[in-house]
N, CA, C and O atoms as a GROMACS GRO file, in nm:
protein
  428
    1UNK      N    1   1.489   2.105  -0.164
    1UNK     CA    2   1.348   2.094  -0.092
    1UNK      C    3   1.376   2.005   0.037
    1UNK      O    4   1.447   1.905   0.035
    2UNK      N    5   1.317   2.049   0.138
    2UNK     CA    6   1.317   1.965   0.268
    2UNK      C    7   1.249   1.830   0.249
    2UNK      O    8   1.151   1.818   0.175
    3UNK      N    9   1.293   1.742   0.308
    3UNK     CA   10   1.232   1.603   0.312
    3UNK      C   11   1.214   1.542   0.450
    3UNK      O   12   1.283   1.585   0.543
    4UNK      N   13   1.133   1.453   0.466
    4UNK     CA   14   1.112   1.395   0.594
    4UNK      C   15   1.113   1.235   0.586
    4UNK      O   16   1.038   1.175   0.509
    5UNK      N   17   1.206   1.170   0.672
    5UNK     CA   18   1.199   1.025   0.660
    5UNK      C   19   1.077   0.965   0.708
    5UNK      O   20   1.030   1.005   0.814
    6UNK      N   21   1.019   0.870   0.640
    6UNK     CA   22   0.892   0.816   0.678
    6UNK      C   23   0.894   0.665   0.686
    6UNK      O   24   0.795   0.604   0.727
    7UNK      N   25   1.002   0.602   0.647
    7UNK     CA   26   1.009   0.452   0.646
    7UNK      C   27   1.124   0.405   0.561
    7UNK      O   28   1.206   0.479   0.507
    8UNK      N   29   1.120   0.278   0.557
    8UNK     CA   30   1.227   0.202   0.475
    8UNK      C   31   1.158   0.098   0.387
    8UNK      O   32   1.048   0.054   0.424
    9UNK      N   33   1.216   0.055   0.272
    9UNK     CA   34   1.172  -0.024   0.176
    9UNK      C   35   1.142  -0.160   0.254
    9UNK      O   36   1.038  -0.221   0.230
   10UNK      N   37   1.226  -0.202   0.340
   10UNK     CA   38   1.224  -0.334   0.399
   10UNK      C   39   1.108  -0.353   0.505
   10UNK      O   40   1.072  -0.464   0.542
   11UNK      N   41   1.058  -0.249   0.546
   11UNK     CA   42   0.958  -0.248   0.662
   11UNK      C   43   0.818  -0.276   0.609
   11UNK      O   44   0.727  -0.318   0.681
   12UNK      N   45   0.804  -0.250   0.478
   12UNK     CA   46   0.653  -0.259   0.413
   12UNK      C   47   0.664  -0.365   0.316
   12UNK      O   48   0.742  -0.353   0.221
   13UNK      N   49   0.588  -0.477   0.331
   13UNK     CA   50   0.577  -0.582   0.225
   13UNK      C   51   0.487  -0.537   0.110
   13UNK      O   52   0.405  -0.446   0.121
   14UNK      N   53   0.511  -0.610  -0.005
   14UNK     CA   54   0.431  -0.574  -0.125
   14UNK      C   55   0.277  -0.580  -0.086
   14UNK      O   56   0.233  -0.674  -0.020
   15UNK      N   57   0.203  -0.479  -0.128
   15UNK     CA   58   0.073  -0.475  -0.091
   15UNK      C   59   0.036  -0.422   0.038
   15UNK      O   60  -0.081  -0.413   0.075
   16UNK      N   61   0.148  -0.381   0.115
   16UNK     CA   62   0.132  -0.346   0.258
   16UNK      C   63   0.114  -0.187   0.262
   16UNK      O   64   0.121  -0.116   0.162
   17UNK      N   65   0.092  -0.142   0.386
   17UNK     CA   66   0.085   0.002   0.417
   17UNK      C   67   0.135   0.041   0.552
   17UNK      O   68   0.143  -0.047   0.638
   18UNK      N   69   0.167   0.158   0.579
   18UNK     CA   70   0.212   0.195   0.713
   18UNK      C   71   0.159   0.343   0.736
   18UNK      O   72   0.177   0.435   0.656
   19UNK      N   73   0.093   0.354   0.852
   19UNK     CA   74   0.050   0.487   0.886
   19UNK      C   75   0.180   0.586   0.924
   19UNK      O   76   0.272   0.545   0.994
   20UNK      N   77   0.177   0.697   0.878
   20UNK     CA   78   0.295   0.788   0.901
   20UNK      C   79   0.223   0.931   0.920
   20UNK      O   80   0.104   0.954   0.902
   21UNK      N   81   0.326   1.026   0.964
   21UNK     CA   82   0.286   1.160   0.979
   21UNK      C   83   0.388   1.235   0.878
   21UNK      O   84   0.510   1.219   0.888
   22UNK      N   85   0.332   1.313   0.785
   22UNK     CA   86   0.406   1.384   0.688
   22UNK      C   87   0.374   1.535   0.706
   22UNK      O   88   0.260   1.574   0.680
   23UNK      N   89   0.462   1.613   0.746
   23UNK     CA   90   0.445   1.751   0.770
   23UNK      C   91   0.323   1.779   0.868
   23UNK      O   92   0.240   1.867   0.845
   24UNK      N   93   0.319   1.698   0.977
   24UNK     CA   94   0.217   1.714   1.070
   24UNK      C   95   0.076   1.655   1.010
   24UNK      O   96  -0.030   1.673   1.071
   25UNK      N   97   0.081   1.598   0.909
   25UNK     CA   98  -0.045   1.550   0.850
   25UNK      C   99  -0.044   1.380   0.849
   25UNK      O  100   0.052   1.314   0.807
   26UNK      N  101  -0.159   1.327   0.900
   26UNK     CA  102  -0.180   1.180   0.896
   26UNK      C  103  -0.178   1.143   0.748
   26UNK      O  104  -0.242   1.202   0.662
   27UNK      N  105  -0.093   1.036   0.728
   27UNK     CA  106  -0.081   0.987   0.589
   27UNK      C  107  -0.053   0.828   0.584
   27UNK      O  108  -0.024   0.762   0.684
   28UNK      N  109  -0.065   0.781   0.462
   28UNK     CA  110  -0.048   0.631   0.437
   28UNK      C  111   0.061   0.619   0.336
   28UNK      O  112   0.059   0.670   0.224
   29UNK      N  113   0.162   0.542   0.391
   29UNK     CA  114   0.269   0.494   0.285
   29UNK      C  115   0.230   0.353   0.244
   29UNK      O  116   0.216   0.263   0.327
   30UNK      N  117   0.213   0.337   0.114
   30UNK     CA  118   0.175   0.216   0.049
   30UNK      C  119   0.268   0.155  -0.044
   30UNK      O  120   0.333   0.227  -0.121
   31UNK      N  121   0.281   0.039  -0.044
   31UNK     CA  122   0.385  -0.033  -0.146
   31UNK      C  123   0.304  -0.129  -0.231
   31UNK      O  124   0.233  -0.220  -0.189
   32UNK      N  125   0.325  -0.093  -0.366
   32UNK     CA  126   0.274  -0.191  -0.466
   32UNK      C  127   0.396  -0.240  -0.556
   32UNK      O  128   0.447  -0.167  -0.641
   33UNK      N  129   0.434  -0.362  -0.533
   33UNK     CA  130   0.558  -0.404  -0.604
   33UNK      C  131   0.674  -0.329  -0.550
   33UNK      O  132   0.708  -0.329  -0.431
   34UNK      N  133   0.737  -0.262  -0.652
   34UNK     CA  134   0.856  -0.180  -0.638
   34UNK      C  135   0.823  -0.031  -0.627
   34UNK      O  136   0.914   0.052  -0.617
   35UNK      N  137   0.697   0.002  -0.629
   35UNK     CA  138   0.651   0.140  -0.610
   35UNK      C  139   0.589   0.175  -0.487
   35UNK      O  140   0.516   0.096  -0.426
   36UNK      N  141   0.618   0.302  -0.444
   36UNK     CA  142   0.571   0.349  -0.309
   36UNK      C  143   0.480   0.462  -0.349
   36UNK      O  144   0.501   0.530  -0.449
   37UNK      N  145   0.384   0.479  -0.273
   37UNK     CA  146   0.288   0.603  -0.273
   37UNK      C  147   0.256   0.642  -0.138
   37UNK      O  148   0.241   0.558  -0.049
   38UNK      N  149   0.244   0.768  -0.118
   38UNK     CA  150   0.217   0.845   0.010
   38UNK      C  151   0.103   0.936  -0.007
   38UNK      O  152   0.119   1.040  -0.071
   39UNK      N  153  -0.028   0.903   0.054
   39UNK     CA  154  -0.126   0.988   0.047
   39UNK      C  155  -0.187   1.034   0.184
   39UNK      O  156  -0.175   0.963   0.285
   40UNK      N  157  -0.252   1.153   0.187
   40UNK     CA  158  -0.313   1.191   0.305
   40UNK      C  159  -0.421   1.100   0.333
   40UNK      O  160  -0.505   1.069   0.249
   41UNK      N  161  -0.418   1.050   0.466
   41UNK     CA  162  -0.512   0.960   0.518
   41UNK      C  163  -0.648   1.014   0.550
   41UNK      O  164  -0.686   1.012   0.667
   42UNK      N  165  -0.721   1.061   0.456
   42UNK     CA  166  -0.858   1.108   0.470
   42UNK      C  167  -0.927   1.108   0.339
   42UNK      O  168  -0.873   1.146   0.234
   43UNK      N  169  -1.058   1.059   0.350
   43UNK     CA  170  -1.140   1.076   0.232
   43UNK      C  171  -1.185   1.219   0.210
   43UNK      O  172  -1.228   1.284   0.305
   44UNK      N  173  -1.177   1.269   0.091
   44UNK     CA  174  -1.227   1.406   0.069
   44UNK      C  175  -1.376   1.413   0.057
   44UNK      O  176  -1.425   1.526   0.048
   45UNK      N  177  -1.449   1.317   0.057
   45UNK     CA  178  -1.585   1.316   0.073
   45UNK      C  179  -1.637   1.349   0.219
   45UNK      O  180  -1.707   1.448   0.241
   46UNK      N  181  -1.598   1.259   0.317
   46UNK     CA  182  -1.659   1.285   0.445
   46UNK      C  183  -1.546   1.304   0.551
   46UNK      O  184  -1.582   1.313   0.668
   47UNK      N  185  -1.418   1.311   0.524
   47UNK     CA  186  -1.314   1.331   0.613
   47UNK      C  187  -1.274   1.200   0.705
   47UNK      O  188  -1.204   1.212   0.806
   48UNK      N  189  -1.321   1.088   0.664
   48UNK     CA  190  -1.298   0.972   0.728
   48UNK      C  191  -1.161   0.911   0.694
   48UNK      O  192  -1.120   0.940   0.582
   49UNK      N  193  -1.083   0.832   0.771
   49UNK     CA  194  -0.963   0.775   0.738
   49UNK      C  195  -0.978   0.671   0.633
   49UNK      O  196  -1.075   0.596   0.631
   50UNK      N  197  -0.880   0.666   0.545
   50UNK     CA  198  -0.872   0.568   0.436
   50UNK      C  199  -0.792   0.444   0.478
   50UNK      O  200  -0.770   0.350   0.401
   51UNK      N  201  -0.753   0.450   0.598
   51UNK     CA  202  -0.644   0.347   0.658
   51UNK      C  203  -0.672   0.219   0.614
   51UNK      O  204  -0.581   0.160   0.556
   52UNK      N  205  -0.794   0.156   0.632
   52UNK     CA  206  -0.838   0.025   0.622
   52UNK      C  207  -0.906   0.001   0.475
   52UNK      O  208  -0.963  -0.105   0.447
   53UNK      N  209  -0.893   0.106   0.387
   53UNK     CA  210  -0.959   0.074   0.263
   53UNK      C  211  -0.873  -0.020   0.177
   53UNK      O  212  -0.750  -0.023   0.182
   54UNK      N  213  -0.953  -0.101   0.094
   54UNK     CA  214  -0.889  -0.195  -0.001
   54UNK      C  215  -0.814  -0.111  -0.100
   54UNK      O  216  -0.841   0.006  -0.127
   55UNK      N  217  -0.709  -0.189  -0.154
   55UNK     CA  218  -0.628  -0.122  -0.268
   55UNK      C  219  -0.660  -0.220  -0.380
   55UNK      O  220  -0.642  -0.342  -0.369
   56UNK      N  221  -0.712  -0.155  -0.496
   56UNK     CA  222  -0.738  -0.223  -0.615
   56UNK      C  223  -0.676  -0.134  -0.727
   56UNK      O  224  -0.693  -0.012  -0.733
   57UNK      N  225  -0.608  -0.203  -0.808
   57UNK     CA  226  -0.562  -0.142  -0.941
   57UNK      C  227  -0.508  -0.014  -0.920
   57UNK      O  228  -0.558   0.077  -0.985
   58UNK      N  229  -0.405   0.017  -0.834
   58UNK     CA  230  -0.331   0.135  -0.806
   58UNK      C  231  -0.436   0.247  -0.752
   58UNK      O  232  -0.420   0.366  -0.777
   59UNK      N  233  -0.536   0.202  -0.683
   59UNK     CA  234  -0.638   0.289  -0.620
   59UNK      C  235  -0.662   0.240  -0.480
   59UNK      O  236  -0.645   0.123  -0.445
   60UNK      N  237  -0.703   0.335  -0.405
   60UNK     CA  238  -0.752   0.309  -0.264
   60UNK      C  239  -0.906   0.337  -0.262
   60UNK      O  240  -0.951   0.438  -0.317
   61UNK      N  241  -0.987   0.247  -0.196
   61UNK     CA  242  -1.122   0.254  -0.193
   61UNK      C  243  -1.159   0.296  -0.048
   61UNK      O  244  -1.116   0.228   0.045
   62UNK      N  245  -1.235   0.403  -0.025
   62UNK     CA  246  -1.279   0.445   0.098
   62UNK      C  247  -1.364   0.325   0.166
   62UNK      O  248  -1.454   0.272   0.100
   63UNK      N  249  -1.338   0.286   0.287
   63UNK     CA  250  -1.423   0.166   0.341
   63UNK      C  251  -1.557   0.222   0.376
   63UNK      O  252  -1.647   0.140   0.395
   64UNK      N  253  -1.583   0.345   0.387
   64UNK     CA  254  -1.706   0.390   0.443
   64UNK      C  255  -1.814   0.402   0.333
   64UNK      O  256  -1.924   0.351   0.352
   65UNK      N  257  -1.786   0.470   0.217
   65UNK     CA  258  -1.887   0.504   0.121
   65UNK      C  259  -1.834   0.454  -0.026
   65UNK      O  260  -1.905   0.476  -0.124
   66UNK      N  261  -1.722   0.393  -0.041
   66UNK     CA  262  -1.672   0.337  -0.163
   66UNK      C  263  -1.603   0.445  -0.266
   66UNK      O  264  -1.568   0.415  -0.380
   67UNK      N  265  -1.592   0.558  -0.216
   67UNK     CA  266  -1.516   0.655  -0.305
   67UNK      C  267  -1.374   0.583  -0.334
   67UNK      O  268  -1.316   0.506  -0.258
   68UNK      N  269  -1.331   0.624  -0.458
   68UNK     CA  270  -1.203   0.552  -0.507
   68UNK      C  271  -1.117   0.658  -0.553
   68UNK      O  272  -1.166   0.742  -0.627
   69UNK      N  273  -0.980   0.668  -0.515
   69UNK     CA  274  -0.886   0.757  -0.534
   69UNK      C  275  -0.754   0.701  -0.600
   69UNK      O  276  -0.695   0.605  -0.551
   70UNK      N  277  -0.716   0.759  -0.702
   70UNK     CA  278  -0.577   0.712  -0.769
   70UNK      C  279  -0.470   0.744  -0.684
   70UNK      O  280  -0.460   0.856  -0.636
   71UNK      N  281  -0.383   0.646  -0.660
   71UNK     CA  282  -0.267   0.654  -0.563
   71UNK      C  283  -0.156   0.754  -0.626
   71UNK      O  284  -0.074   0.814  -0.555
   72UNK      N  285  -0.162   0.765  -0.756
   72UNK     CA  286  -0.053   0.824  -0.824
   72UNK      C  287  -0.074   0.984  -0.806
   72UNK      O  288   0.022   1.055  -0.775
   73UNK      N  289  -0.194   1.030  -0.825
   73UNK     CA  290  -0.241   1.180  -0.828
   73UNK      C  291  -0.340   1.216  -0.741
   73UNK      O  292  -0.371   1.335  -0.731
   74UNK      N  293  -0.401   1.121  -0.668
   74UNK     CA  294  -0.501   1.166  -0.576
   74UNK      C  295  -0.647   1.197  -0.621
   74UNK      O  296  -0.735   1.230  -0.542
   75UNK      N  297  -0.664   1.185  -0.750
   75UNK     CA  298  -0.789   1.219  -0.813
   75UNK      C  299  -0.900   1.110  -0.778
   75UNK      O  300  -0.876   0.989  -0.765
   76UNK      N  301  -1.022   1.169  -0.764
   76UNK     CA  302  -1.132   1.080  -0.739
   76UNK      C  303  -1.176   1.015  -0.859
   76UNK      O  304  -1.184   1.078  -0.964
   77UNK      N  305  -1.208   0.883  -0.852
   77UNK     CA  306  -1.238   0.796  -0.960
   77UNK      C  307  -1.391   0.740  -0.950
   77UNK      O  308  -1.444   0.690  -1.049
   78UNK      N  309  -1.454   0.753  -0.832
   78UNK     CA  310  -1.584   0.717  -0.802
   78UNK      C  311  -1.648   0.811  -0.710
   78UNK      O  312  -1.589   0.864  -0.615
   79UNK      N  313  -1.779   0.830  -0.743
   79UNK     CA  314  -1.850   0.900  -0.632
   79UNK      C  315  -1.857   0.821  -0.502
   79UNK      O  316  -1.839   0.699  -0.500
   80UNK      N  317  -1.883   0.892  -0.394
   80UNK     CA  318  -1.941   1.020  -0.380
   80UNK      C  319  -1.832   1.126  -0.368
   80UNK      O  320  -1.861   1.242  -0.341
   81UNK      N  321  -1.702   1.084  -0.387
   81UNK     CA  322  -1.595   1.187  -0.369
   81UNK      C  323  -1.594   1.270  -0.503
   81UNK      O  324  -1.618   1.216  -0.611
   82UNK      N  325  -1.568   1.392  -0.489
   82UNK     CA  326  -1.544   1.484  -0.619
   82UNK      C  327  -1.421   1.569  -0.602
   82UNK      O  328  -1.386   1.642  -0.695
   83UNK      N  329  -1.354   1.565  -0.489
   83UNK     CA  330  -1.231   1.639  -0.479
   83UNK      C  331  -1.114   1.529  -0.456
   83UNK      O  332  -1.132   1.421  -0.400
   84UNK      N  333  -1.000   1.572  -0.507
   84UNK     CA  334  -0.880   1.490  -0.491
   84UNK      C  335  -0.828   1.479  -0.343
   84UNK      O  336  -0.863   1.560  -0.257
   85UNK      N  337  -0.752   1.388  -0.320
   85UNK     CA  338  -0.680   1.368  -0.195
   85UNK      C  339  -0.545   1.407  -0.213
   85UNK      O  340  -0.496   1.395  -0.326
   86UNK      N  341  -0.467   1.458  -0.108
   86UNK     CA  342  -0.328   1.509  -0.122
   86UNK      C  343  -0.232   1.378  -0.149
   86UNK      O  344  -0.251   1.270  -0.092
   87UNK      N  345  -0.138   1.398  -0.232
   87UNK     CA  346  -0.041   1.306  -0.259
   87UNK      C  347   0.092   1.358  -0.228
   87UNK      O  348   0.119   1.468  -0.275
   88UNK      N  349   0.180   1.296  -0.157
   88UNK     CA  350   0.314   1.355  -0.122
   88UNK      C  351   0.418   1.288  -0.203
   88UNK      O  352   0.422   1.165  -0.209
   89UNK      N  353   0.499   1.362  -0.266
   89UNK     CA  354   0.604   1.303  -0.350
   89UNK      C  355   0.708   1.242  -0.270
   89UNK      O  356   0.738   1.289  -0.161
   90UNK      N  357   0.769   1.130  -0.322
   90UNK     CA  358   0.849   1.043  -0.238
   90UNK      C  359   0.982   1.039  -0.313
   90UNK      O  360   0.992   1.060  -0.434
   91UNK      N  361   1.091   1.007  -0.225
   91UNK     CA  362   1.236   0.990  -0.281
   91UNK      C  363   1.286   0.852  -0.200
   91UNK      O  364   1.274   0.847  -0.078
   92UNK      N  365   1.335   0.758  -0.265
   92UNK     CA  366   1.393   0.648  -0.204
   92UNK      C  367   1.544   0.652  -0.232
   92UNK      O  368   1.588   0.654  -0.347
   93UNK      N  369   1.627   0.653  -0.115
   93UNK     CA  370   1.767   0.662  -0.142
   93UNK      C  371   1.834   0.524  -0.163
   93UNK      O  372   1.772   0.419  -0.149
   94UNK      N  373   1.955   0.530  -0.195
   94UNK     CA  374   2.041   0.387  -0.212
   94UNK      C  375   2.026   0.303  -0.098
   94UNK      O  376   2.032   0.182  -0.120
   95UNK      N  377   2.007   0.344   0.022
   95UNK     CA  378   2.002   0.261   0.143
   95UNK      C  379   1.859   0.212   0.173
   95UNK      O  380   1.836   0.150   0.277
   96UNK      N  381   1.762   0.242   0.080
   96UNK     CA  382   1.616   0.192   0.084
   96UNK      C  383   1.542   0.288   0.191
   96UNK      O  384   1.433   0.250   0.232
   97UNK      N  385   1.592   0.404   0.235
   97UNK     CA  386   1.517   0.485   0.308
   97UNK      C  387   1.418   0.567   0.228
   97UNK      O  388   1.452   0.614   0.119
   98UNK      N  389   1.295   0.584   0.279
   98UNK     CA  390   1.185   0.659   0.198
   98UNK      C  391   1.160   0.786   0.259
   98UNK      O  392   1.127   0.791   0.378
   99UNK      N  393   1.173   0.890   0.188
   99UNK     CA  394   1.148   1.037   0.226
   99UNK      C  395   1.028   1.088   0.160
   99UNK      O  396   1.009   1.054   0.043
  100UNK      N  397   0.942   1.170   0.222
  100UNK     CA  398   0.845   1.248   0.169
  100UNK      C  399   0.911   1.378   0.142
  100UNK      O  400   0.982   1.428   0.228
  101UNK      N  401   0.892   1.432   0.032
  101UNK     CA  402   0.945   1.557  -0.015
  101UNK      C  403   0.845   1.660   0.019
  101UNK      O  404   0.731   1.655  -0.026
  102UNK      N  405   0.892   1.764   0.109
  102UNK     CA  406   0.815   1.865   0.148
  102UNK      C  407   0.825   1.995   0.075
  102UNK      O  408   0.934   2.046   0.049
  103UNK      N  409   0.709   2.049   0.042
  103UNK     CA  410   0.701   2.170  -0.028
  103UNK      C  411   0.582   2.262   0.024
  103UNK      O  412   0.520   2.226   0.124
  104UNK      N  413   0.554   2.368  -0.034
  104UNK     CA  414   0.453   2.464   0.006
  104UNK      C  415   0.326   2.403  -0.020
  104UNK      O  416   0.239   2.425   0.064
  105UNK      N  417   0.295   2.332  -0.118
  105UNK     CA  418   0.160   2.279  -0.149
  105UNK      C  419   0.174   2.136  -0.205
  105UNK      O  420   0.191   2.123  -0.326
  106UNK      N  421   0.167   2.022  -0.119
  106UNK     CA  422   0.163   1.890  -0.178
  106UNK      C  423   0.070   1.879  -0.285
  106UNK      O  424  -0.033   1.945  -0.282
  107UNK      N  425   0.097   1.799  -0.384
  107UNK     CA  426  -0.015   1.778  -0.491
  107UNK      C  427  -0.127   1.686  -0.435
  107UNK      O  428  -0.224   1.658  -0.505
   0.00000   0.00000   0.00000
């Protein structure tokens, strides 16, 4: 599968995030401890960016209306969102480079 370099482990502190483009889509690369997540940077409720949303318990909260999404699979956990957000699979190589794995349909 094709992959796209989107960052390195060292450039994102624990609890930090980085705006990236994955397959021409605005996305957020998020670090929680040793885990990394990559989600499309848009709330499925109203299309607004999630960029500045707080991260709580492995979830991101939309700063506009409070919709909450699981970072692992993108599913909505709180109204007003009812549709999931896209989640991009990641690979981290031995050198600490982070790649988004591209496919026909990201989860």
